[in-house]
Every structure is written in C-alpha cells, then in structure tokens.
C-alpha positions as YAML, in Angstrom:
chain: A
units: angstrom
residues:
- id: 1
  name: MET
  ca: [111.43, 72.06, 88.42]
- id: 2
  name: LEU
  ca: [109.75, 73.78, 91.37]
- id: 3
  name: SER
  ca: [111.74, 76.72, 92.73]
- id: 4
  name: SER
  ca: [113.12, 76.40, 96.26]
- id: 5
  name: LYS
  ca: [111.49, 79.77, 97.01]
- id: 6
  name: CYS
  ca: [108.09, 78.34, 96.02]
- id: 7
  name: LYS
  ca: [108.71, 75.41, 98.36]
- id: 8
  name: ILE
  ca: [109.32, 77.88, 101.20]
- id: 9
  name: CYS
  ca: [105.88, 79.44, 100.63]
- id: 10
  name: ARG
  ca: [104.18, 76.05, 100.42]
- id: 11
  name: ARG
  ca: [105.88, 74.96, 103.60]
- id: 12
  name: GLN
  ca: [104.65, 78.10, 105.37]
- id: 13
  name: GLY
  ca: [101.16, 77.61, 103.96]
- id: 14
  name: GLU
  ca: [100.91, 81.15, 102.56]
- id: 15
  name: LYS
  ca: [102.33, 83.44, 99.91]
- id: 16
  name: LEU
  ca: [105.48, 85.30, 100.93]
- id: 17
  name: PHE
  ca: [105.88, 86.85, 97.46]
- id: 18
  name: LEU
  ca: [109.45, 85.65, 96.99]
- id: 19
  name: LYS
  ca: [109.19, 85.24, 93.21]
- id: 20
  name: GLY
  ca: [107.83, 88.62, 92.16]
- id: 21
  name: GLU
  ca: [105.27, 88.49, 89.33]
- id: 22
  name: LYS
  ca: [104.96, 84.70, 89.41]
- id: 23
  name: CYS
  ca: [103.38, 84.98, 92.86]
- id: 24
  name: LEU
  ca: [100.52, 87.01, 91.35]
- id: 25
  name: SER
  ca: [99.78, 84.54, 88.54]
- id: 26
  name: PRO
  ca: [97.43, 81.51, 88.58]
- id: 27
  name: LYS
  ca: [100.55, 79.36, 88.13]
- id: 28
  name: CYS
  ca: [101.72, 80.15, 91.65]
- id: 29
  name: PRO
  ca: [102.46, 76.76, 93.31]
- id: 30
  name: VAL
  ca: [100.77, 77.90, 96.54]
- id: 31
  name: ILE
  ca: [97.50, 78.08, 94.57]
- id: 32
  name: ARG
  ca: [98.07, 74.97, 92.47]
- id: 33
  name: LYS
  ca: [99.40, 72.83, 95.33]
- id: 34
  name: PRO
  ca: [98.14, 74.26, 98.64]
- id: 35
  name: TYR
  ca: [99.90, 71.65, 100.74]
- id: 36
  name: PRO
  ca: [103.51, 71.15, 101.93]
- id: 37
  name: PRO
  ca: [106.15, 69.93, 99.43]
- id: 38
  name: GLY
  ca: [106.75, 66.19, 99.57]
- id: 39
  name: GLN
  ca: [103.18, 65.52, 100.67]
- id: 40
  name: LYS
  ca: [101.46, 63.31, 98.10]
- id: 41
  name: ARG
  ca: [97.91, 63.93, 99.21]
- id: 42
  name: LYS
  ca: [96.17, 67.18, 99.98]
- id: 43
  name: ARG
  ca: [95.71, 66.50, 103.65]
- id: 44
  name: ARG
  ca: [94.41, 69.23, 105.92]
- id: 45
  name: ARG
  ca: [97.16, 71.06, 107.76]
- id: 46
  name: SER
  ca: [97.36, 70.40, 111.45]
- id: 47
  name: GLY
  ca: [96.42, 73.41, 113.56]
- id: 48
  name: ASN
  ca: [97.86, 71.90, 116.74]
- id: 49
  name: LEU
  ca: [101.30, 73.47, 116.65]
- id: 50
  name: SER
  ca: [103.16, 73.68, 119.93]
- id: 51
  name: GLU
  ca: [104.18, 77.11, 121.25]
- id: 52
  name: TYR
  ca: [107.71, 76.41, 120.07]
- id: 53
  name: GLY
  ca: [106.35, 75.36, 116.68]
- id: 54
  name: LYS
  ca: [104.45, 78.65, 116.34]
- id: 55
  name: GLU
  ca: [107.51, 80.68, 117.29]
- id: 56
  name: LEU
  ca: [109.66, 78.75, 114.81]
- id: 57
  name: LYS
  ca: [107.10, 79.28, 112.04]
- id: 58
  name: GLU
  ca: [106.98, 83.05, 112.62]
- id: 59
  name: LYS
  ca: [110.77, 83.24, 112.72]
- id: 60
  name: GLN
  ca: [111.10, 81.32, 109.48]
- id: 61
  name: LYS
  ca: [108.43, 83.47, 107.85]
- id: 62
  name: LEU
  ca: [110.15, 86.80, 108.55]
- id: 63
  name: LYS
  ca: [113.61, 85.43, 107.79]
- id: 64
  name: ASN
  ca: [112.43, 84.11, 104.42]
- id: 65
  name: LEU
  ca: [110.51, 87.29, 103.59]
- id: 66
  name: TYR
  ca: [113.78, 89.22, 103.63]
- id: 67
  name: GLY
  ca: [115.79, 86.35, 102.17]
- id: 68
  name: LEU
  ca: [118.29, 86.18, 105.02]
- id: 69
  name: ARG
  ca: [120.47, 83.36, 106.25]
- id: 70
  name: GLU
  ca: [119.88, 82.16, 109.79]
- id: 71
  name: LYS
  ca: [123.07, 83.74, 111.15]
- id: 72
  name: GLN
  ca: [122.24, 87.12, 109.56]
- id: 73
  name: PHE
  ca: [118.70, 87.12, 110.88]
- id: 74
  name: ARG
  ca: [119.71, 85.94, 114.35]
- id: 75
  name: ASN
  ca: [122.26, 88.76, 114.60]
- id: 76
  name: TYR
  ca: [119.56, 91.35, 113.81]
- id: 77
  name: VAL
  ca: [117.24, 89.95, 116.46]
- id: 78
  name: LYS
  ca: [119.93, 89.50, 119.12]
- id: 79
  name: ASP
  ca: [121.14, 93.07, 118.58]
- id: 80
  name: VAL
  ca: [117.63, 94.39, 119.11]
- id: 81
  name: LEU
  ca: [117.03, 92.17, 122.15]
- id: 82
  name: GLN
  ca: [120.14, 93.51, 123.85]
- id: 83
  name: LYS
  ca: [118.94, 97.10, 123.46]
- id: 84
  name: ARG
  ca: [115.19, 96.77, 123.85]
- id: 85
  name: GLY
  ca: [113.07, 98.48, 126.46]
- id: 86
  name: LYS
  ca: [109.64, 97.13, 125.53]
- id: 87
  name: VAL
  ca: [108.65, 94.31, 123.21]
- id: 88
  name: GLU
  ca: [106.65, 96.74, 121.03]
- id: 89
  name: ASP
  ca: [109.65, 99.03, 120.66]
- id: 90
  name: ALA
  ca: [111.84, 96.05, 119.85]
- id: 91
  name: GLY
  ca: [109.50, 95.01, 117.05]
- id: 92
  name: THR
  ca: [109.58, 98.48, 115.54]
- id: 93
  name: ILE
  ca: [113.38, 98.60, 115.72]
- id: 94
  name: LEU
  ca: [113.76, 95.16, 114.12]
- id: 95
  name: ILE
  ca: [111.48, 95.99, 111.21]
- id: 96
  name: LYS
  ca: [113.21, 99.35, 110.74]
- id: 97
  name: LYS
  ca: [116.57, 97.59, 110.47]
- id: 98
  name: LEU
  ca: [115.25, 95.04, 107.98]
- id: 99
  name: GLU
  ca: [113.38, 97.61, 105.89]
- id: 100
  name: SER
  ca: [116.44, 99.89, 105.79]
- id: 101
  name: ARG
  ca: [118.62, 97.25, 104.14]
- id: 102
  name: PHE
  ca: [119.81, 98.45, 100.73]
- id: 103
  name: ASP
  ca: [118.34, 95.45, 98.90]
- id: 104
  name: ASN
  ca: [114.94, 95.97, 100.52]
- id: 105
  name: VAL
  ca: [114.98, 99.69, 99.65]
- id: 106
  name: ILE
  ca: [115.60, 98.81, 95.98]
- id: 107
  name: PHE
  ca: [112.62, 96.45, 96.17]
- id: 108
  name: ARG
  ca: [110.45, 99.11, 97.83]
- id: 109
  name: LEU
  ca: [111.47, 101.61, 95.15]
- id: 110
  name: GLY
  ca: [109.95, 99.26, 92.57]
- id: 111
  name: LEU
  ca: [113.25, 98.69, 90.76]
- id: 112
  name: ALA
  ca: [113.07, 94.92, 91.36]
- id: 113
  name: SER
  ca: [110.13, 92.51, 91.43]
- id: 114
  name: SER
  ca: [111.45, 90.68, 94.51]
- id: 115
  name: ARG
  ca: [114.01, 91.15, 97.26]
- id: 116
  name: ALA
  ca: [116.05, 88.31, 95.77]
- id: 117
  name: GLN
  ca: [116.26, 90.12, 92.44]
- id: 118
  name: ALA
  ca: [117.08, 93.37, 94.24]
- id: 119
  name: ARG
  ca: [119.92, 91.66, 96.12]
- id: 120
  name: GLN
  ca: [121.39, 90.34, 92.89]
- id: 121
  name: MET
  ca: [121.23, 93.78, 91.25]
- id: 122
  name: VAL
  ca: [122.88, 95.37, 94.28]
- id: 123
  name: SER
  ca: [125.66, 92.76, 94.27]
- id: 124
  name: HIS
  ca: [126.41, 93.72, 90.65]
- id: 125
  name: ALA
  ca: [126.62, 97.40, 91.62]
- id: 126
  name: TYR
  ca: [123.61, 98.59, 89.61]
- id: 127
  name: PHE
  ca: [122.98, 101.51, 91.96]
- id: 128
  name: LEU
  ca: [124.59, 104.55, 93.54]
- id: 129
  name: ILE
  ca: [124.01, 105.90, 97.04]
- id: 130
  name: ASN
  ca: [124.73, 109.61, 97.14]
- id: 131
  name: GLY
  ca: [126.69, 109.27, 93.91]
- id: 132
  name: LYS
  ca: [128.87, 106.34, 95.04]
- id: 133
  name: PRO
  ca: [128.48, 102.72, 93.83]
- id: 134
  name: VAL
  ca: [127.52, 100.27, 96.57]
- id: 135
  name: ASN
  ca: [127.37, 96.49, 96.14]
- id: 136
  name: ILE
  ca: [126.59, 95.40, 99.72]
- id: 137
  name: ALA
  ca: [122.96, 94.41, 100.24]
- id: 138
  name: SER
  ca: [123.02, 94.80, 104.04]
- id: 139
  name: VAL
  ca: [124.08, 98.47, 104.02]
- id: 140
  name: GLN
  ca: [121.66, 100.51, 106.14]
- id: 141
  name: ILE
  ca: [120.03, 103.34, 104.21]
- id: 142
  name: LYS
  ca: [119.18, 106.46, 106.23]
- id: 143
  name: LYS
  ca: [117.11, 109.60, 105.89]
- id: 144
  name: GLY
  ca: [118.54, 111.98, 103.29]
- id: 145
  name: ASP
  ca: [120.22, 109.26, 101.21]
- id: 146
  name: LYS
  ca: [119.69, 109.57, 97.46]
- id: 147
  name: ILE
  ca: [119.59, 106.51, 95.23]
- id: 148
  name: THR
  ca: [120.18, 106.54, 91.49]
- id: 149
  name: ILE
  ca: [120.90, 103.95, 88.81]
- id: 150
  name: ARG
  ca: [124.53, 103.66, 87.77]
- id: 151
  name: PRO
  ca: [124.94, 105.17, 84.27]
- id: 152
  name: GLN
  ca: [126.77, 102.07, 83.00]
- id: 153
  name: LYS
  ca: [123.79, 99.90, 84.01]
- id: 154
  name: SER
  ca: [120.92, 102.14, 82.88]
- id: 155
  name: LYS
  ca: [120.66, 100.48, 79.46]
- id: 156
  name: LYS
  ca: [120.14, 97.01, 80.93]
- id: 157
  name: THR
  ca: [117.06, 95.11, 79.75]
- id: 158
  name: ILE
  ca: [115.61, 95.08, 83.25]
- id: 159
  name: PHE
  ca: [115.17, 98.87, 83.07]
- id: 160
  name: GLN
  ca: [113.56, 99.03, 79.61]
- id: 161
  name: ASN
  ca: [110.02, 99.48, 80.95]
- id: 162
  name: ILE
  ca: [110.93, 101.42, 84.08]
- id: 163
  name: SER
  ca: [108.59, 104.34, 83.31]
- id: 164
  name: ILE
  ca: [105.59, 101.99, 82.92]
- id: 165
  name: VAL
  ca: [106.46, 99.97, 86.01]
- id: 166
  name: LEU
  ca: [107.04, 102.96, 88.28]
- id: 167
  name: LYS
  ca: [103.94, 104.74, 87.05]
- id: 168
  name: LYS
  ca: [101.89, 101.96, 88.68]
- id: 169
  name: HIS
  ca: [104.17, 101.56, 91.70]
- id: 170
  name: GLN
  ca: [103.37, 103.22, 95.02]
- id: 171
  name: PRO
  ca: [106.42, 103.32, 97.32]
- id: 172
  name: PRO
  ca: [106.02, 103.56, 101.12]
- id: 173
  name: SER
  ca: [105.69, 107.05, 102.60]
- id: 174
  name: TRP
  ca: [109.34, 107.12, 103.76]
- id: 175
  name: ILE
  ca: [110.59, 106.87, 100.17]
- id: 176
  name: ARG
  ca: [110.16, 109.48, 97.46]
- id: 177
  name: ILE
  ca: [110.60, 108.90, 93.74]
- id: 178
  name: GLU
  ca: [111.06, 112.00, 91.61]
- id: 179
  name: LYS
  ca: [108.79, 111.70, 88.56]
- id: 180
  name: ASP
  ca: [108.88, 115.26, 87.29]
- id: 181
  name: GLU
  ca: [111.03, 114.54, 84.25]
- id: 182
  name: LYS
  ca: [109.29, 114.71, 80.86]
- id: 183
  name: GLU
  ca: [111.12, 111.59, 79.73]
- id: 184
  name: PHE
  ca: [111.27, 109.49, 82.84]
- id: 185
  name: ASN
  ca: [113.80, 106.67, 82.42]
- id: 186
  name: ALA
  ca: [116.62, 104.79, 84.14]
- id: 187
  name: GLU
  ca: [119.14, 107.51, 83.36]
- id: 188
  name: ASN
  ca: [117.29, 110.21, 85.30]
- id: 189
  name: PHE
  ca: [115.76, 108.02, 88.02]
- id: 190
  name: LYS
  ca: [116.07, 109.58, 91.47]
- id: 191
  name: GLY
  ca: [114.94, 108.07, 94.74]
- id: 192
  name: GLU
  ca: [115.33, 109.66, 98.16]
- id: 193
  name: ILE
  ca: [114.81, 108.48, 101.73]
- id: 194
  name: ILE
  ca: [112.62, 111.10, 103.40]
- id: 195
  name: GLY
  ca: [111.66, 109.33, 106.61]
- id: 196
  name: ALA
  ca: [111.93, 106.10, 108.57]
- id: 197
  name: PRO
  ca: [110.22, 102.73, 107.97]
- id: 198
  name: SER
  ca: [107.39, 101.79, 110.30]
- id: 199
  name: PHE
  ca: [106.12, 98.43, 111.46]
- id: 200
  name: GLU
  ca: [102.54, 99.29, 110.43]
- id: 201
  name: GLU
  ca: [103.40, 100.40, 106.90]
- id: 202
  name: ALA
  ca: [105.63, 97.40, 106.26]
- id: 203
  name: GLY
  ca: [102.45, 95.32, 106.49]
- id: 204
  name: LEU
  ca: [104.22, 92.07, 107.29]
- id: 205
  name: PRO
  ca: [102.06, 89.02, 108.15]
- id: 206
  name: VAL
  ca: [104.13, 88.04, 111.19]
- id: 207
  name: GLU
  ca: [103.81, 87.98, 114.95]
- id: 208
  name: ILE
  ca: [106.98, 89.75, 116.08]
- id: 209
  name: SER
  ca: [106.64, 88.83, 119.77]
- id: 210
  name: SER
  ca: [106.84, 85.12, 118.88]
- id: 211
  name: ILE
  ca: [110.16, 85.72, 117.10]
- id: 212
  name: PHE
  ca: [111.66, 87.39, 120.16]
- id: 213
  name: GLU
  ca: [110.37, 84.55, 122.34]
- id: 214
  name: TYR
  ca: [112.05, 82.02, 120.04]
- id: 215
  name: TYR
  ca: [115.46, 83.69, 120.35]
- id: 216
  name: SER
  ca: [115.04, 84.31, 124.08]
- id: 217
  name: ARG
  ca: [114.92, 80.58, 124.86]
...
C-alpha cells in the first residue's frame, strides 16, 4: 500500500524526502509514478495555476516538509507576520523557528532518516537536552544546548550503526557533533548547537513570500 507521505510528494510533483532512505531509491513513487495520486493516466501537469493556487502549493510544501498540522504551521506563520519588519526578515525568522524545533534538530544531527522518524523518537524520550529528557518535538533548541542520547535508549537497534551513519553525515554549520572518541557510539554521542539556522543553509525548495501572502489574505 502506498504511504500517505509518498502521496504528498506525488501531489506536489517533487520529492520532499519524507520517507528517508526510500526517497533515494529507484522504488520512490515520485520516480515510478510521476503524476498525482488517483490519476489513471500520466497526463502532463497543468502549469496554469492561479496566484492563490501557487501560494497554496508553497504553503503545503513547507508544512509537509516539517510534518506539521495546519494549525501548528499557521501559528508559526501568524506569529512571524505579527512581528515582521520586512518580508525577507520574516522568511529568515520563520525558517529559524522551524529549523530550531527539537525534532528537526535530531534529523539534522543525522540521528533519524526523516523528520517523521525523529518526531517519533523524541516522543519516546530517546534524547536529553542539557542532561534532561525531553519528549516534546516542538521545543525550541537554542545556542549552547547540548544533545545526547538517553542511556536507557542507546542500545536500541536504530543506533547500532550510528558510527557508520554519522561518519558520512554532514550536519549544518550551526550544529557540531563531537567525533573525537576512539569508539564513537550512541553512549558517547554529543551534539551541540553552536549557532543559529539560516534560510540559505536550510536549502528549502519553497518560495517563502508566497506563504506569507497566503496567510495575509
């Protein structure tokens, strides 16, 4: 059965990498069926979207990238809109808020293959922030925060190949992973926030101004 997350990508007409490793394989439904779900024939997508349609598409794209419900996402945008000075600044602030979510930080650290998986791990209290267990995905991580894996969870199967995975993983510049240990594993994993997320480094395929226009209607 086709995953609902795969249907989201097909509906958007591009990969949003919501399923981790599956998105990188030839079996990715976006590659196998490059047309919207429910469409029997591979008809060419219409490029004549209305302005509202474009704004809606960009909103849906960013919301789905972070795996948020409509109310959650709308609250982030509305909060930024109330405080913004310029549209460019507003875009930077919005992305900073989204990137600083605890679940996203776990994903950026390379401890999960997708934000959805990261959110599930957070909800089961797999991680510590500054030595304290936290199970709320929306918690905002800030500069100086240190993230470790909870000792009781370090033997979980998901962490068996952590040294191999993280050896290949390159976190964003605002996150540091300490890899100085001779036997790098889940028990001695240490991540630290050393800066702030940026819009440019996030590399998101979205038009932020369209999202603000959608919620300003």
